LUMTOR-764929 format. One record per residue (C-alpha): residue in one letter; x, y, z. Coordinates in steps of 0.5 Angstrom, whole numbers, plus 500, padded with zeros to 3 digits. Layout:
<pts>
AXYZ/...
</pts>
This chain:
<pts>
M560880534/A565884531/K563887524/T568889519/L567895515/L570896508/L572904505/F574904498/F579909495/G581908488/G586901488/L586902496/V582898501/L581900508/I579895512/M576896519/D574892525/S569896529/S570893536/I578893536/G579899531/Q584895527/R585896520/V588892514/N590895508/R590892501/T592895494/Y588892488/P592888483/S594893476/Y590889470/P595882470/S591880464/Y592886460/P597884455/T592879453/G586882455/S582888453/Y588891448/P592884446/S594887439/Y593894440/P599897436/T597892430/G590892431/R585897433/Y589903429/P594899425/S593903418/Y591909421/P596914416/T593910410/G586908413/R581912416/Y584919414/P589918408/N586923404/Y584929409/P587935406/T582934400/G578928403/R573929409/Y574936411/P576940404/T571945405/Y572947412/P569953412/T562950410/G564943415/N565943422/Y569947427/P577946425/T578952429/Y576950436/P583946437/T586953437/G580957440/G577953445/R579952453/N586952456/N587958450/T589965454/N586968447/T580964444/C580969438/A588968436/S586963431/N581968427/P575963427/C571968424/L570968416/N568974411/G570980415/A566978421/R569980428/C571975434/Y569976441/S573971447/Y569970453/G570966459/S576964463/Y583962462/K580955463/Y574955460/G574960455/G570961448/W569965442/S563967438/C563971431/S559977430/C557977423/K557983417/P550984414/G548978409/Y552973413/S550967418/G553961421/P557959427/V563962424/C559966419/Q560961413/Y553963410/S551968405/V544970402/S547971396/D552966391/P559969393/C562966386/K557971382/K562977385/S566981380/E572980384/N574973385/V574970393/C579965392/A586967392/N592964388/N588961383/G584958387/I577955384/C570958387/N566953389/A559955393/K554950396/K547952395/S542950401/Y536951405/Y534953412/W528955414/R525956408/S531961405/V537960401/R544960404/Y550960400/E557956403/L563958400/A568952399/C575954395/I578949391/C586951392/P592949389/K597944392/T601950394/H596953398/T590952403/G585956408/P578958407/T580963401/C587960399/L591966402/K595961407/K602957403/N601950404/P606948409/C605941407/F607943399/E614942401/G614934403/P616935411/C613928412/Q619924409/N615917409/G608919410/I602923409/C602931411/T596934414/P595942415/M592943421/D587948423/N585948415/G591952414/T590958419/T596956422/N603953420/A602947424/I602941421/K601933422/C605927419/H601921418/C607916418/N607910413/S608902417/G615902419/F616909420/E615914427/G617920430/K614928428/N617927421/C616920420/D624920419/I626915424/P625907423/T620904428/P625900433/N624892435/L623894443/C621887445/N627882444/A627876448/N632879453/T627885454/C623882460/K626877464/N623871468/N618870462/G615877462/I611879457/C613885453/H608890450/Q610895444/Y606901443/L606908440/N606914444/H602919440/S604925444/L611924443/G611920437/I616914438/S615907440/Q616905447/H615899451/K612896457/C613889461/Y607885464/C610880470/K608873472/N608871478/S612874484/W616878479/G616886478/G620891477/K621895470/D624889466/C621884471/S627882475/E626883482/D624878486/M616880489/S615874493/N617877500/P614884500/C614883508/Q622883509/S623890509/S618891515/P614896511/C608896517/E609901522/N607902529/E607894530/G603892525/V603885522/C605885515/T602879511/N605877504/G599877498/N600876491/K604880486/G609883491/K603886495/Y603886502/F597887508/C598891514/T594889520/C594895524/K594895533/A588899536/G589906535/F592906528/A590906521/G593907514/Q596903509/N602902513/C599903520/E602910519/H596913521/A593915529/D586913529/P581919529/C575915532/T575916539/A571913545/Q563916544/F565920538/C559919534/G555918541/D550913541/H546914535/G552912530/R559909528/C565912527/L569911520/A576913519/I576916512/A583918508/S583925506/Y588929502/D590936505/M593940500/K596945505/K600939508/N601936501/A600929505/T594924507/E591924513/L585920517/K579924518/A573921523/V566921520/C560919523/E556914520/C548915523/D543912525/P537913520/S533917526/H539922527/A544926523/G549932524/L557931524/R557927531/C550924530/E546929535/I541931530/V534927532/N529926526/P523931527/C519926525/I521923531/S521928536/E516933533/N511929529/P507934526/C502930522/E495929524/H489924523/G495919522/G498922516/Q505919515/C511924516/N517924512/S524927513/Y531926509/P538927512/K542933508/R548930505/S555933506/Y561934502/H563927504/Y558924503/Y559923495/F566919497/V562914500/S558909497/R553907502/G549909509/N548916512/Y554919512/N556926515/S549928515/T548936517/G541935519/F534933516/T529936511/S523940514/P518934515/K513933510/C507929511/Y503925506/C496925509/P490919508/Q485920503/Y480924506/F485930509/G489934507/G493940509/K501941511/R499938517/C493933514/E489938519/V484940514/V478934513/S474933507/P468937506/C465930503/I466928511/E465933515/K459936512/N457932506/P453938501/C450932497/Q442931498/N437925496/E443920496/G447924492/V455921492/C460926494/K466926490/D472930493/N476936488/V482937490/K488941488/Y496941490/S500947492/Y507948494/D510952500/N518953499/G518947495/T513942498/S507940496/Y501939500/K493937498/E487942498/F480941498/L476945493/E468945492/P466938492/R462935486/C456931487/Y453925483/C446924482/P441918482/A438918476/D431922478/Y435927481/T439933479/G442940480/K449942484/Y447938490/C442933487/E436938490/T432938484/K427932483/I427930475/V420930473/N418923469/P414924463/C414917463/E410916470/D404916468/E404911463/P402915457/C404910452/K398905450/N397897447/G404895450/G408902447/L415903451/C415910454/S422915454/K424922455/S425926449/K432928447/T430934445/D425936452/E426932458/S419934460/A416930454/F416923452/V416920446/C413913445/T416907442/C410903439/I410895438/G405890434/N400893430/Y399900433/I401907431/G400914433/E403919439/T401914444/C401908440/E393908440/I391907433/K391900430/N396900424/T391897419/K396898413/I395892408/T400895403/E404901401/C409902396/S413909395/F418907390/E424909393/K427902394/G424900387/L418896385/C415894392/S413887394/G407885391/F406889386/T407887378/T407891372/T406890364/K406893358/T405894351/G410895346/S415900349/F410903353/A411901360/W412903367/I419906369/I422908376/Q425915376/S428920380/G428927377/S425930370/T422924365/R426924359/S421929355/V420937357/R414940358/T411933360/G411929367/P413931374/S421934376/T421929383/G417925387/K411927391/D415926398/G421923396/K426922390/Y423917386/Y416915383/I414911377/Y411914370/T409912363/E414914358/A410916351/S416918347/S417914341/P416907339/A411908343/R404909340/S397912341/G392907344/Y398903348/K396901355/A401899361/Y398896368/I400896375/R397890379/S397888386/K396881389/Y390880392/F389881400/E384878404/T380884408/E374883414/S372890413/T371896408/S378899407/C381905403/V386906397/S390912396/L395915391/N398921388/Y398922381/H401927376/M398928369/Y402934365/G403935358/S399937352/A398930350/I396926356/G392920355/T388917361/L389914367/K384909371/V385906378/K380901381/T380895385/E377888383/N377881385/S379874381/E372874377/R375881375/E368885378/M370892381/T370892388/S372899389/D366904390/K368907384/E373907378/F377913378/S378915370/L381921368/S384924361/G388930358/D392935362/Q391936369/S397942370/N404940372/K403938380/W401933384/H394931385/S391926390/L385920390/S382915394/L377909393/T373905398/V374898398/Q368893400/P371887405/G373881401/S379879396/S381885392/R387887388/L389894386/V389895378/I392902375/E391903368/A395908363/T393909356/R398913352/G395919348/N397921341/S404924341/W410924346/A408930351/G404924355/D408922361/I403920366/A406919373/V403915380/D406916387/N405914394/I400907394/V397907401/W392901402/V390901409/G384896413/R379902415/A374907411/C377912408/D374917412/E377915419/E383918422/G389916420/E392914413/G388912407/E385919407/G388920400/G392926402/E391933401/N385935398/P383928395/D380927389/N375921392/G375918385/E372925382/P377929377/D380935379/K375941377/
</pts>
């Protein structure tokens, strides 16, 4: 079945039947709905008030201080200017340098010391404070202060009188004498030249706004119901009009009948003409001819593109002949390239990729490619083949096998992980294998998992159900997390602690205090309220409990700490720390008793007087049964008698057994310090 190819060139559509080589030429219609489409009200719509709208105050409005603003000298110093420095764009005595070609020329300014900016408009000092007046012809000096990269800079902006203009008011104002008769005059190039532009008022046009705007669209302007569109030609400064014709009418004023364009037999070489819309026609060319009017011989001969491509006739403009010609261009299959599709894709002719690697090679495009919207047109060859390798292969040709596959270095069931990097050769990347990484099981370590980790918990050192884990600081050591009522390094000691209180979180549960008057037990951190008596901190922690002996407390007042009753099945031990420092220390008594107030401890601890500024310890052995702890403090004869207690511990074993309950270092065992 024959296929039809469409080639687009501007408004020309070239249709070719690939089987018989015939072409039909079409020209696209030109925007028939323009008058009522995108720009229907252009003359009075988009820019109706330009002379008095967007830039009405241009001389004194948007760009009055150009030397500190935009770049007004670019229009006379940019491209298409033979001397880009002719407009002298550089300020403050700077030197202008031209560069570039005639068409793409440019300029740059070399500033004098103390000046900067694209046109050297910035100075490091205020130009208005100079002794001489920098603004000529009675211009008013104005300098705008700004900051750039933590430095101050100034921009000169002279406010010129109406008679002059320019950066420093040196140039006479070409608008002063009113050249624009019915409009607003604007000096061009910030007054560096005599050029002006007139913005005409409504109803006037022309270079100097001296021509009344004519009405070019009347009932007879466009014939046969054509639509007249009047517009301003900005380059000429005058109004013009254009007719948009309807149906089959055409011509400048829509007076030409375009209903039968084939009447003039425009198709050459026995081409068949078909009438189209809007006066257009289409030529169906015989085999061997092409072109809008079948005027060109078909350049596509038999086997021009071989067996692996299709020949396309492309319109090409010959500058020497000043004529458009048809040239043959080959559309090649994906497996071939070249001007005649004679080059085979190297991935097909010689696949270099090993181990199942995917080979990719792409056509190199020629100049003609950019004028064709799709397909492999006129490619000059293929790029060098590139291999995309499977996961465990690398190298330029996938010839390198992963070391994890070829020789796994990981021992003891370690998992081998490839370590790769990508290198480049002539712009083509390929994968390289570095030394692999080994991810070891939990009981092995080392670069290749060659070292067995010693498990300190292997022998189950934790007793009584304790949980063993490795030490965070020493992998060869273990740490036991004891459960239940056990303590110790290996949870070997039964924790028989009955109660304890260090006062770090206040008075502990199971303890109460009583006072006499203002003489009471107070929990404290730091020193007591009075100097030269009491401790300055707790025994081990921050807090402790003490009796405040200051007034209004009186001599002989008593304060008590009592615990609740505890049942013990065997001999137990109570220990605590005490502090008795001051010139008027009273008495401290410690004992345990039953509900009948009978003493259950082996003795009653009792001590009076100053015991120096340090903490001491004591311990009492308690008989089995129901008992409570009683601590009694008695005030001395003055304020310097603060008594303190800390670290109360009661454990369910004798005081001479290992563990808590020994009373700390050098326990008093109920006897005063010697």
